[in-house]
N, C-alpha and C positions, 0 to 999 in steps of 0.2 A: 403599597405593596406590592409587588408582581407578582401573578399566580400561573399556571403552566396546567390544561389539563387537554390531555390529547394534542390536536394541533391547534390548539386558543390560547393562546395566551392574549393575557389582560389583567388592568390594572385595577386594584379596592384598594377603600380605606377598610383597615381595621378597627370599627366602631366597639369593642367588647373581647375582649380577654383576661383568660381563668387559668389558672393550672393545677391540679388535686391529683395526690399519689393514688395508683393502681391497687382496689381491694387485691387484685390476685398477685401481681407481679413486685409493687411497691416504689413501679420506676412512673415517671412524674407525667402528665398525661397533660395534652396545652390544646386549649378549646379556642374557636376565635370565632369572632361573627363578624361577616364579610360582607360589603354591597356595592357592590359595581351597577356603572348604568350603560346599557349599551347604546350608543345611535343611531342604528337602525334595528328594528324590529328584526328581522335574517337577523344580525347579529347576535339578537337577546335570544331568539329561540333555538341559536345553535349552544349557547352558554348554557341555557337550560338544560338542554341534550347532553353535554358534555358533565355536566354538576349530578345528571344522572348515574351517568355511567359510572361514578367516583365515588360513589356509593363504601363499596369494601376498600377505597386507594384509587392512588392515578392522580390526585390534584397534588401541584407543589407550588413550593415558594420558591420565587426565583432569586440571585444577588444579583447588583450590581452589571455584571456580566451576564444576563442570565441562566446562568448553570442553577441548577435544582439543590438546595439546601434541604429543605423536609417536604417529606410525602405526610399528606395530610387522606383521612375521608368524609368524604360529605356527610352532614347528621341530616340535615332537615335543609331545605329547602324553601325560601318564604318568597312568594311573589307578591308583587308592591301593583 
């Protein structure tokens, strides 16, 4: 799956996907756990910076033409 955060596009593997119902609105909420590996340390740091900046939105999943499909929020960042 491809994502965009600011001016950074990257491919990530979806390791977990869940859906639940919002108790406030009744809308379906989707949660993804994604994993990706940066080839260079500088790209890794840039990706972490962009992820931190997207905690209130602004992370987009992209379709095959690199057009945004859904907007996501970053809830937790784990470094390995």
